[in-house]
PyMOL Python script that loads the backbone (N, CA, C, O; Angstrom):
from pymol import cmd

cmd.read_pdbstr("""\
ATOM      1  N   MET A   1      68.770 165.028   0.987  1.00  0.00           N
ATOM      2  CA  MET A   1      69.213 166.129   0.479  1.00  0.00           C
ATOM      3  C   MET A   1      70.657 166.324   0.324  1.00  0.00           C
ATOM      4  O   MET A   1      71.355 166.227   1.334  1.00  0.00           O
ATOM      5  N   LYS A   2      71.190 166.584  -0.796  1.00  0.00           N
ATOM      6  CA  LYS A   2      72.496 166.859  -1.212  1.00  0.00           C
ATOM      7  C   LYS A   2      72.753 168.318  -0.461  1.00  0.00           C
ATOM      8  O   LYS A   2      71.768 169.054  -0.400  1.00  0.00           O
ATOM      9  N   PHE A   3      73.778 168.711   0.013  1.00  0.00           N
ATOM     10  CA  PHE A   3      73.998 169.900   0.802  1.00  0.00           C
ATOM     11  C   PHE A   3      75.403 170.536   0.046  1.00  0.00           C
ATOM     12  O   PHE A   3      76.425 169.857  -0.050  1.00  0.00           O
ATOM     13  N   LYS A   4      75.317 171.724  -0.395  1.00  0.00           N
ATOM     14  CA  LYS A   4      76.418 172.588  -0.936  1.00  0.00           C
ATOM     15  C   LYS A   4      76.235 173.987  -0.653  1.00  0.00           C
ATOM     16  O   LYS A   4      75.235 174.569  -1.071  1.00  0.00           O
ATOM     17  N   CYS A   5      77.249 174.660   0.123  1.00  0.00           N
ATOM     18  CA  CYS A   5      77.156 176.058   0.375  1.00  0.00           C
ATOM     19  C   CYS A   5      78.408 176.642   0.673  1.00  0.00           C
ATOM     20  O   CYS A   5      79.129 176.021   1.453  1.00  0.00           O
ATOM     21  N   GLY A   6      78.838 177.793   0.174  1.00  0.00           N
ATOM     22  CA  GLY A   6      80.040 178.392   0.503  1.00  0.00           C
ATOM     23  C   GLY A   6      81.355 177.455   0.426  1.00  0.00           C
ATOM     24  O   GLY A   6      82.207 177.588   1.305  1.00  0.00           O
ATOM     25  N   GLY A   7      81.510 176.652  -0.454  1.00  0.00           N
ATOM     26  CA  GLY A   7      82.691 175.864  -0.553  1.00  0.00           C
ATOM     27  C   GLY A   7      82.644 174.679   0.456  1.00  0.00           C
ATOM     28  O   GLY A   7      83.633 173.954   0.567  1.00  0.00           O
ATOM     29  N   MET A   8      81.551 174.468   1.176  1.00  0.00           N
ATOM     30  CA  MET A   8      81.198 173.267   1.964  1.00  0.00           C
ATOM     31  C   MET A   8      80.264 172.345   1.357  1.00  0.00           C
ATOM     32  O   MET A   8      79.283 172.737   0.726  1.00  0.00           O
ATOM     33  N   SER A   9      80.585 170.976   1.559  1.00  0.00           N
ATOM     34  CA  SER A   9      79.531 170.079   0.823  1.00  0.00           C
ATOM     35  C   SER A   9      79.397 168.821   1.960  1.00  0.00           C
ATOM     36  O   SER A   9      80.316 168.434   2.682  1.00  0.00           O
ATOM     37  N   ALA A  10      78.146 168.337   1.933  1.00  0.00           N
ATOM     38  CA  ALA A  10      77.973 167.076   2.672  1.00  0.00           C
ATOM     39  C   ALA A  10      76.982 166.169   1.907  1.00  0.00           C
ATOM     40  O   ALA A  10      76.032 166.628   1.273  1.00  0.00           O
ATOM     41  N   GLY A  11      77.239 164.974   1.998  1.00  0.00           N
ATOM     42  CA  GLY A  11      76.512 163.939   1.159  1.00  0.00           C
ATOM     43  C   GLY A  11      74.985 163.983   1.545  1.00  0.00           C
ATOM     44  O   GLY A  11      74.101 163.908   0.691  1.00  0.00           O
ATOM     45  N   GLU A  12      74.743 164.107   2.879  1.00  0.00           N
ATOM     46  CA  GLU A  12      73.238 164.258   3.341  1.00  0.00           C
ATOM     47  C   GLU A  12      73.225 164.896   4.597  1.00  0.00           C
ATOM     48  O   GLU A  12      74.186 164.906   5.367  1.00  0.00           O
ATOM     49  N   MET A  13      71.974 165.508   4.833  1.00  0.00           N
ATOM     50  CA  MET A  13      71.882 166.207   6.027  1.00  0.00           C
ATOM     51  C   MET A  13      70.385 165.973   6.506  1.00  0.00           C
ATOM     52  O   MET A  13      69.407 166.214   5.798  1.00  0.00           O
ATOM     53  N   THR A  14      70.338 165.515   7.687  1.00  0.00           N
ATOM     54  CA  THR A  14      68.979 165.220   8.398  1.00  0.00           C
ATOM     55  C   THR A  14      68.710 165.931   9.686  1.00  0.00           C
ATOM     56  O   THR A  14      69.564 165.934  10.573  1.00  0.00           O
ATOM     57  N   MET A  15      67.519 166.553   9.830  1.00  0.00           N
ATOM     58  CA  MET A  15      67.302 167.256  10.969  1.00  0.00           C
ATOM     59  C   MET A  15      65.791 166.703  11.427  1.00  0.00           C
ATOM     60  O   MET A  15      64.873 166.441  10.650  1.00  0.00           O
ATOM     61  N   SER A  16      65.767 166.602  12.735  1.00  0.00           N
ATOM     62  CA  SER A  16      64.351 166.154  13.218  1.00  0.00           C
ATOM     63  C   SER A  16      64.002 166.866  14.498  1.00  0.00           C
ATOM     64  O   SER A  16      64.901 167.424  15.129  1.00  0.00           O
ATOM     65  N   SER A  17      62.673 166.886  14.951  1.00  0.00           N
ATOM     66  CA  SER A  17      62.324 167.492  16.056  1.00  0.00           C
ATOM     67  C   SER A  17      61.582 166.476  16.931  1.00  0.00           C
ATOM     68  O   SER A  17      60.893 165.596  16.415  1.00  0.00           O
ATOM     69  N   GLY A  18      61.724 166.599  18.257  1.00  0.00           N
ATOM     70  CA  GLY A  18      61.018 165.416  19.061  1.00  0.00           C
ATOM     71  C   GLY A  18      59.564 166.197  19.627  1.00  0.00           C
ATOM     72  O   GLY A  18      58.798 165.596  20.380  1.00  0.00           O
ATOM     73  N   SER A  19      59.350 167.327  19.254  1.00  0.00           N
ATOM     74  CA  SER A  19      58.140 168.028  19.789  1.00  0.00           C
ATOM     75  C   SER A  19      57.047 167.789  18.877  1.00  0.00           C
ATOM     76  O   SER A  19      57.283 167.438  17.721  1.00  0.00           O
ATOM     77  N   THR A  20      55.758 167.967  19.341  1.00  0.00           N
ATOM     78  CA  THR A  20      54.532 167.798  18.497  1.00  0.00           C
ATOM     79  C   THR A  20      54.092 169.234  18.013  1.00  0.00           C
ATOM     80  O   THR A  20      54.385 170.187  18.736  1.00  0.00           O
ATOM     81  N   ILE A  21      53.553 169.404  17.086  1.00  0.00           N
ATOM     82  CA  ILE A  21      53.046 170.668  16.469  1.00  0.00           C
ATOM     83  C   ILE A  21      51.588 170.533  16.072  1.00  0.00           C
ATOM     84  O   ILE A  21      51.303 169.650  15.263  1.00  0.00           O
ATOM     85  N   SER A  22      50.675 171.287  16.539  1.00  0.00           N
ATOM     86  CA  SER A  22      49.297 171.192  16.046  1.00  0.00           C
ATOM     87  C   SER A  22      49.201 171.924  14.644  1.00  0.00           C
ATOM     88  O   SER A  22      49.667 173.033  14.381  1.00  0.00           O
ATOM     89  N   ILE A  23      48.470 171.043  13.757  1.00  0.00           N
ATOM     90  CA  ILE A  23      48.360 171.582  12.301  1.00  0.00           C
ATOM     91  C   ILE A  23      46.783 171.770  12.063  1.00  0.00           C
ATOM     92  O   ILE A  23      46.315 171.889  10.930  1.00  0.00           O
ATOM     93  N   ALA A  24      45.988 171.786  13.256  1.00  0.00           N
ATOM     94  CA  ALA A  24      44.555 171.752  12.893  1.00  0.00           C
ATOM     95  C   ALA A  24      44.044 173.223  12.171  1.00  0.00           C
ATOM     96  O   ALA A  24      42.995 173.269  11.530  1.00  0.00           O
ATOM     97  N   ASN A  25      44.844 174.306  12.345  1.00  0.00           N
ATOM     98  CA  ASN A  25      44.532 175.542  11.761  1.00  0.00           C
ATOM     99  C   ASN A  25      45.633 175.988  10.722  1.00  0.00           C
ATOM    100  O   ASN A  25      45.814 177.161  10.394  1.00  0.00           O
ATOM    101  N   GLY A  26      46.373 174.864  10.228  1.00  0.00           N
ATOM    102  CA  GLY A  26      47.366 175.141   9.192  1.00  0.00           C
ATOM    103  C   GLY A  26      48.627 175.170   9.985  1.00  0.00           C
ATOM    104  O   GLY A  26      48.575 174.878  11.180  1.00  0.00           O
ATOM    105  N   LEU A  27      49.823 175.518   9.389  1.00  0.00           N
ATOM    106  CA  LEU A  27      51.104 175.444   9.847  1.00  0.00           C
ATOM    107  C   LEU A  27      51.840 176.587   9.646  1.00  0.00           C
ATOM    108  O   LEU A  27      52.010 176.816   8.449  1.00  0.00           O
ATOM    109  N   ASP A  28      52.352 177.407  10.414  1.00  0.00           N
ATOM    110  CA  ASP A  28      53.494 178.382  10.473  1.00  0.00           C
ATOM    111  C   ASP A  28      54.625 178.238  11.272  1.00  0.00           C
ATOM    112  O   ASP A  28      54.591 178.518  12.470  1.00  0.00           O
ATOM    113  N   LEU A  29      55.695 177.797  10.674  1.00  0.00           N
ATOM    114  CA  LEU A  29      56.716 177.241  11.650  1.00  0.00           C
ATOM    115  C   LEU A  29      58.170 178.003  11.110  1.00  0.00           C
ATOM    116  O   LEU A  29      58.580 177.877   9.956  1.00  0.00           O
ATOM    117  N   SER A  30      58.740 178.669  11.976  1.00  0.00           N
ATOM    118  CA  SER A  30      59.964 179.393  11.465  1.00  0.00           C
ATOM    119  C   SER A  30      60.935 179.049  12.501  1.00  0.00           C
ATOM    120  O   SER A  30      60.782 179.374  13.679  1.00  0.00           O
ATOM    121  N   LEU A  31      62.045 178.317  12.009  1.00  0.00           N
ATOM    122  CA  LEU A  31      63.194 177.962  12.808  1.00  0.00           C
ATOM    123  C   LEU A  31      64.471 178.741  12.420  1.00  0.00           C
ATOM    124  O   LEU A  31      65.017 178.686  11.318  1.00  0.00           O
ATOM    125  N   SER A  32      64.875 179.487  13.502  1.00  0.00           N
ATOM    126  CA  SER A  32      66.039 180.444  12.912  1.00  0.00           C
ATOM    127  C   SER A  32      67.217 179.705  12.330  1.00  0.00           C
ATOM    128  O   SER A  32      68.070 180.393  11.769  1.00  0.00           O
ATOM    129  N   THR A  33      67.368 178.530  12.380  1.00  0.00           N
ATOM    130  CA  THR A  33      68.647 177.943  11.894  1.00  0.00           C
ATOM    131  C   THR A  33      68.334 177.257  10.493  1.00  0.00           C
ATOM    132  O   THR A  33      69.253 176.923   9.746  1.00  0.00           O
ATOM    133  N   ILE A  34      66.995 177.061  10.169  1.00  0.00           N
ATOM    134  CA  ILE A  34      66.781 176.215   8.810  1.00  0.00           C
ATOM    135  C   ILE A  34      65.816 176.936   8.095  1.00  0.00           C
ATOM    136  O   ILE A  34      65.804 176.585   6.915  1.00  0.00           O
ATOM    137  N   GLY A  35      64.981 177.835   8.370  1.00  0.00           N
ATOM    138  CA  GLY A  35      63.934 178.409   7.362  1.00  0.00           C
ATOM    139  C   GLY A  35      62.704 178.382   7.786  1.00  0.00           C
ATOM    140  O   GLY A  35      62.524 178.465   9.001  1.00  0.00           O
ATOM    141  N   ASP A  36      61.617 178.266   6.930  1.00  0.00           N
ATOM    142  CA  ASP A  36      60.297 178.469   7.231  1.00  0.00           C
ATOM    143  C   ASP A  36      59.576 177.331   6.490  1.00  0.00           C
ATOM    144  O   ASP A  36      59.927 176.848   5.414  1.00  0.00           O
ATOM    145  N   ILE A  37      58.424 176.947   7.294  1.00  0.00           N
ATOM    146  CA  ILE A  37      57.480 176.033   6.550  1.00  0.00           C
ATOM    147  C   ILE A  37      56.198 176.612   6.995  1.00  0.00           C
ATOM    148  O   ILE A  37      55.939 176.951   8.150  1.00  0.00           O
ATOM    149  N   THR A  38      55.305 176.707   5.817  1.00  0.00           N
ATOM    150  CA  THR A  38      53.784 177.127   6.118  1.00  0.00           C
ATOM    151  C   THR A  38      53.038 176.237   5.247  1.00  0.00           C
ATOM    152  O   THR A  38      53.465 175.700   4.225  1.00  0.00           O
ATOM    153  N   GLY A  39      51.734 176.123   5.819  1.00  0.00           N
ATOM    154  CA  GLY A  39      50.689 175.305   4.995  1.00  0.00           C
ATOM    155  C   GLY A  39      49.383 175.365   5.598  1.00  0.00           C
ATOM    156  O   GLY A  39      49.137 175.618   6.778  1.00  0.00           O
ATOM    157  N   ARG A  40      48.477 175.079   4.568  1.00  0.00           N
ATOM    158  CA  ARG A  40      46.938 175.362   5.032  1.00  0.00           C
ATOM    159  C   ARG A  40      46.240 174.175   4.406  1.00  0.00           C
ATOM    160  O   ARG A  40      46.630 173.686   3.346  1.00  0.00           O
ATOM    161  N   PHE A  41      45.159 173.704   5.112  1.00  0.00           N
ATOM    162  CA  PHE A  41      44.245 172.655   4.378  1.00  0.00           C
ATOM    163  C   PHE A  41      43.360 173.570   3.522  1.00  0.00           C
ATOM    164  O   PHE A  41      42.747 174.500   4.044  1.00  0.00           O
ATOM    165  N   THR A  42      43.299 173.337   2.347  1.00  0.00           N
ATOM    166  CA  THR A  42      42.323 173.854   1.253  1.00  0.00           C
ATOM    167  C   THR A  42      40.938 173.109   1.161  1.00  0.00           C
ATOM    168  O   THR A  42      39.966 173.665   0.650  1.00  0.00           O
ATOM    169  N   SER A  43      40.885 171.920   1.637  1.00  0.00           N
ATOM    170  CA  SER A  43      39.720 171.230   1.627  1.00  0.00           C
ATOM    171  C   SER A  43      39.938 170.035   2.690  1.00  0.00           C
ATOM    172  O   SER A  43      41.062 169.731   3.088  1.00  0.00           O
ATOM    173  N   PRO A  44      38.770 169.392   3.110  1.00  0.00           N
ATOM    174  CA  PRO A  44      39.023 168.169   3.921  1.00  0.00           C
ATOM    175  C   PRO A  44      39.965 167.055   3.579  1.00  0.00           C
ATOM    176  O   PRO A  44      40.278 166.172   4.378  1.00  0.00           O
ATOM    177  N   THR A  45      40.459 167.160   2.176  1.00  0.00           N
ATOM    178  CA  THR A  45      41.298 166.239   1.597  1.00  0.00           C
ATOM    179  C   THR A  45      42.470 166.741   1.124  1.00  0.00           C
ATOM    180  O   THR A  45      43.320 165.922   0.776  1.00  0.00           O
ATOM    181  N   GLU A  46      42.726 167.994   1.027  1.00  0.00           N
ATOM    182  CA  GLU A  46      43.856 168.624   0.433  1.00  0.00           C
ATOM    183  C   GLU A  46      44.506 169.647   1.154  1.00  0.00           C
ATOM    184  O   GLU A  46      43.865 170.370   1.918  1.00  0.00           O
ATOM    185  N   ALA A  47      45.741 169.776   0.979  1.00  0.00           N
ATOM    186  CA  ALA A  47      46.591 170.847   1.693  1.00  0.00           C
ATOM    187  C   ALA A  47      47.598 171.376   0.697  1.00  0.00           C
ATOM    188  O   ALA A  47      47.903 170.726  -0.303  1.00  0.00           O
ATOM    189  N   SER A  48      48.097 172.528   0.970  1.00  0.00           N
ATOM    190  CA  SER A  48      49.300 173.261   0.306  1.00  0.00           C
ATOM    191  C   SER A  48      50.038 174.052   1.150  1.00  0.00           C
ATOM    192  O   SER A  48      49.567 174.618   2.137  1.00  0.00           O
ATOM    193  N   GLY A  49      51.106 174.104   0.815  1.00  0.00           N
ATOM    194  CA  GLY A  49      52.148 174.937   1.639  1.00  0.00           C
ATOM    195  C   GLY A  49      53.534 175.164   0.896  1.00  0.00           C
ATOM    196  O   GLY A  49      53.714 174.743  -0.246  1.00  0.00           O
ATOM    197  N   THR A  50      54.447 175.814   1.572  1.00  0.00           N
ATOM    198  CA  THR A  50      55.770 176.224   1.164  1.00  0.00           C
ATOM    199  C   THR A  50      56.825 175.875   2.074  1.00  0.00           C
ATOM    200  O   THR A  50      56.691 176.028   3.288  1.00  0.00           O
ATOM    201  N   ILE A  51      57.904 175.397   1.530  1.00  0.00           N
ATOM    202  CA  ILE A  51      58.992 175.063   2.393  1.00  0.00           C
ATOM    203  C   ILE A  51      60.286 176.073   1.927  1.00  0.00           C
ATOM    204  O   ILE A  51      60.626 176.131   0.746  1.00  0.00           O
ATOM    205  N   HIS A  52      60.842 176.716   2.796  1.00  0.00           N
ATOM    206  CA  HIS A  52      61.950 177.587   2.331  1.00  0.00           C
ATOM    207  C   HIS A  52      63.047 177.329   3.308  1.00  0.00           C
ATOM    208  O   HIS A  52      62.927 177.578   4.508  1.00  0.00           O
ATOM    209  N   LEU A  53      64.211 176.779   2.718  1.00  0.00           N
ATOM    210  CA  LEU A  53      65.320 176.417   3.488  1.00  0.00           C
ATOM    211  C   LEU A  53      66.521 177.375   3.338  1.00  0.00           C
ATOM    212  O   LEU A  53      67.147 177.511   2.287  1.00  0.00           O
ATOM    213  N   ASP A  54      66.776 178.009   4.461  1.00  0.00           N
ATOM    214  CA  ASP A  54      67.661 179.002   4.692  1.00  0.00           C
ATOM    215  C   ASP A  54      68.630 178.669   5.886  1.00  0.00           C
ATOM    216  O   ASP A  54      68.432 179.131   7.009  1.00  0.00           O
ATOM    217  N   MET A  55      69.496 177.993   5.640  1.00  0.00           N
ATOM    218  CA  MET A  55      70.413 177.283   6.551  1.00  0.00           C
ATOM    219  C   MET A  55      71.376 178.323   7.262  1.00  0.00           C
ATOM    220  O   MET A  55      71.902 179.133   6.499  1.00  0.00           O
ATOM    221  N   LYS A  56      71.669 178.415   8.533  1.00  0.00           N
ATOM    222  CA  LYS A  56      72.499 179.051   9.235  1.00  0.00           C
ATOM    223  C   LYS A  56      73.449 178.171  10.010  1.00  0.00           C
ATOM    224  O   LYS A  56      73.047 177.569  11.006  1.00  0.00           O
ATOM    225  N   ILE A  57      74.769 178.069   9.563  1.00  0.00           N
ATOM    226  CA  ILE A  57      75.580 177.120  10.224  1.00  0.00           C
ATOM    227  C   ILE A  57      76.664 177.768  10.869  1.00  0.00           C
ATOM    228  O   ILE A  57      77.209 178.685  10.254  1.00  0.00           O
ATOM    229  N   SER A  58      77.126 177.420  12.134  1.00  0.00           N
ATOM    230  CA  SER A  58      78.169 178.095  12.698  1.00  0.00           C
ATOM    231  C   SER A  58      79.462 177.719  12.099  1.00  0.00           C
ATOM    232  O   SER A  58      79.788 176.538  11.981  1.00  0.00           O
ATOM    233  N   ALA A  59      80.236 178.740  11.703  1.00  0.00           N
ATOM    234  CA  ALA A  59      81.689 178.517  11.474  1.00  0.00           C
ATOM    235  C   ALA A  59      82.776 178.868  12.351  1.00  0.00           C
ATOM    236  O   ALA A  59      83.932 179.071  11.977  1.00  0.00           O
ATOM    237  N   GLY A  60      82.314 178.938  13.646  1.00  0.00           N
ATOM    238  CA  GLY A  60      83.385 179.062  14.630  1.00  0.00           C
ATOM    239  C   GLY A  60      83.714 180.425  14.855  1.00  0.00           C
ATOM    240  O   GLY A  60      83.554 181.290  13.994  1.00  0.00           O
ATOM    241  N   MET A  61      84.218 180.664  16.110  1.00  0.00           N
ATOM    242  CA  MET A  61      84.670 181.994  16.562  1.00  0.00           C
ATOM    243  C   MET A  61      83.665 183.082  16.323  1.00  0.00           C
ATOM    244  O   MET A  61      84.070 184.183  15.948  1.00  0.00           O
ATOM    245  N   GLY A  62      82.307 182.847  16.524  1.00  0.00           N
ATOM    246  CA  GLY A  62      81.263 183.852  16.414  1.00  0.00           C
ATOM    247  C   GLY A  62      80.865 184.142  14.987  1.00  0.00           C
ATOM    248  O   GLY A  62      80.192 185.134  14.708  1.00  0.00           O
ATOM    249  N   SER A  63      81.271 183.301  14.111  1.00  0.00           N
ATOM    250  CA  SER A  63      80.803 183.730  12.627  1.00  0.00           C
ATOM    251  C   SER A  63      79.960 182.538  12.173  1.00  0.00           C
ATOM    252  O   SER A  63      80.005 181.441  12.730  1.00  0.00           O
ATOM    253  N   SER A  64      79.218 182.819  11.165  1.00  0.00           N
ATOM    254  CA  SER A  64      78.268 181.792  10.613  1.00  0.00           C
ATOM    255  C   SER A  64      78.173 181.973   9.223  1.00  0.00           C
ATOM    256  O   SER A  64      78.390 183.107   8.796  1.00  0.00           O
ATOM    257  N   ILE A  65      77.865 180.992   8.362  1.00  0.00           N
ATOM    258  CA  ILE A  65      77.557 180.902   6.990  1.00  0.00           C
ATOM    259  C   ILE A  65      75.907 180.782   6.875  1.00  0.00           C
ATOM    260  O   ILE A  65      75.242 180.014   7.569  1.00  0.00           O
ATOM    261  N   SER A  66      75.421 181.593   5.969  1.00  0.00           N
ATOM    262  CA  SER A  66      74.037 181.429   5.484  1.00  0.00           C
ATOM    263  C   SER A  66      74.063 180.831   4.276  1.00  0.00           C
ATOM    264  O   SER A  66      74.957 181.096   3.472  1.00  0.00           O
ATOM    265  N   CYS A  67      73.022 179.899   3.990  1.00  0.00           N
ATOM    266  CA  CYS A  67      72.917 179.184   2.724  1.00  0.00           C
ATOM    267  C   CYS A  67      71.520 179.314   2.380  1.00  0.00           C
ATOM    268  O   CYS A  67      70.758 178.600   3.031  1.00  0.00           O
ATOM    269  N   ASP A  68      71.002 180.087   1.478  1.00  0.00           N
ATOM    270  CA  ASP A  68      69.691 180.017   0.998  1.00  0.00           C
ATOM    271  C   ASP A  68      69.526 178.841   0.050  1.00  0.00           C
ATOM    272  O   ASP A  68      69.996 178.977  -1.079  1.00  0.00           O
ATOM    273  N   LEU A  69      68.937 177.745   0.355  1.00  0.00           N
ATOM    274  CA  LEU A  69      68.998 176.537  -0.560  1.00  0.00           C
ATOM    275  C   LEU A  69      67.899 176.559  -1.613  1.00  0.00           C
ATOM    276  O   LEU A  69      68.132 176.203  -2.768  1.00  0.00           O
ATOM    277  N   ASP A  70      66.788 176.948  -1.243  1.00  0.00           N
ATOM    278  CA  ASP A  70      65.763 177.106  -2.166  1.00  0.00           C
ATOM    279  C   ASP A  70      64.313 177.221  -1.499  1.00  0.00           C
ATOM    280  O   ASP A  70      64.159 177.021  -0.294  1.00  0.00           O
ATOM    281  N   THR A  71      63.286 177.545  -2.333  1.00  0.00           N
ATOM    282  CA  THR A  71      61.987 177.419  -1.909  1.00  0.00           C
ATOM    283  C   THR A  71      61.133 176.652  -2.642  1.00  0.00           C
ATOM    284  O   THR A  71      61.042 176.864  -3.851  1.00  0.00           O
ATOM    285  N   TRP A  72      60.412 175.691  -2.054  1.00  0.00           N
ATOM    286  CA  TRP A  72      59.415 174.650  -2.714  1.00  0.00           C
ATOM    287  C   TRP A  72      57.917 174.947  -2.431  1.00  0.00           C
ATOM    288  O   TRP A  72      57.548 175.031  -1.259  1.00  0.00           O
ATOM    289  N   ASN A  73      57.090 175.099  -3.392  1.00  0.00           N
ATOM    290  CA  ASN A  73      55.638 174.968  -3.160  1.00  0.00           C
ATOM    291  C   ASN A  73      55.140 173.576  -3.431  1.00  0.00           C
ATOM    292  O   ASN A  73      55.427 172.978  -4.467  1.00  0.00           O
ATOM    293  N   ARG A  74      54.369 173.063  -2.457  1.00  0.00           N
ATOM    294  CA  ARG A  74      53.859 171.591  -2.581  1.00  0.00           C
ATOM    295  C   ARG A  74      52.402 171.786  -2.246  1.00  0.00           C
ATOM    296  O   ARG A  74      51.919 172.685  -1.557  1.00  0.00           O
ATOM    297  N   THR A  75      51.684 170.629  -2.951  1.00  0.00           N
ATOM    298  CA  THR A  75      50.309 170.333  -2.685  1.00  0.00           C
ATOM    299  C   THR A  75      50.134 168.874  -2.522  1.00  0.00           C
ATOM    300  O   THR A  75      50.751 168.058  -3.207  1.00  0.00           O
ATOM    301  N   ALA A  76      49.207 168.534  -1.524  1.00  0.00           N
ATOM    302  CA  ALA A  76      48.959 167.294  -1.207  1.00  0.00           C
ATOM    303  C   ALA A  76      47.436 166.888  -1.273  1.00  0.00           C
ATOM    304  O   ALA A  76      46.602 167.742  -0.970  1.00  0.00           O
ATOM    305  N   GLU A  77      47.019 165.578  -1.668  1.00  0.00           N
ATOM    306  CA  GLU A  77      45.724 165.144  -1.643  1.00  0.00           C
ATOM    307  C   GLU A  77      45.650 163.746  -1.227  1.00  0.00           C
ATOM    308  O   GLU A  77      46.333 162.878  -1.769  1.00  0.00           O
ATOM    309  N   ALA A  78      44.717 163.480  -0.139  1.00  0.00           N
ATOM    310  CA  ALA A  78      44.439 162.311   0.361  1.00  0.00           C
ATOM    311  C   ALA A  78      43.617 161.404  -0.725  1.00  0.00           C
ATOM    312  O   ALA A  78      42.631 161.825  -1.329  1.00  0.00           O
ATOM    313  N   LYS A  79      44.116 160.229  -0.866  1.00  0.00           N
ATOM    314  CA  LYS A  79      43.467 159.445  -1.776  1.00  0.00           C
ATOM    315  C   LYS A  79      42.659 158.334  -1.088  1.00  0.00           C
ATOM    316  O   LYS A  79      42.011 157.534  -1.762  1.00  0.00           O
TER     317      LYS A  79
END
""", "prot")
cmd.dss("prot")
cmd.show_as("cartoon", "prot")
cmd.util.cbc("prot")
cmd.orient("prot")
């Protein structure tokens, strides 16, 4: 993902988590520094969900920059 916000830019940004998350009943994940991810299984072979990226980046001295990057609706089907 190309990243631009408030006059700053970066060629790429990657974030990951080492923890496991159960998705048996769907997914509702809100991370205060990156946004929200929600999803549901709509059938045994299909899922749909939304990704909303709202990055909060420390700008030093107690201030931060908020960058609402976008919201994407996604669907997936097992083949």
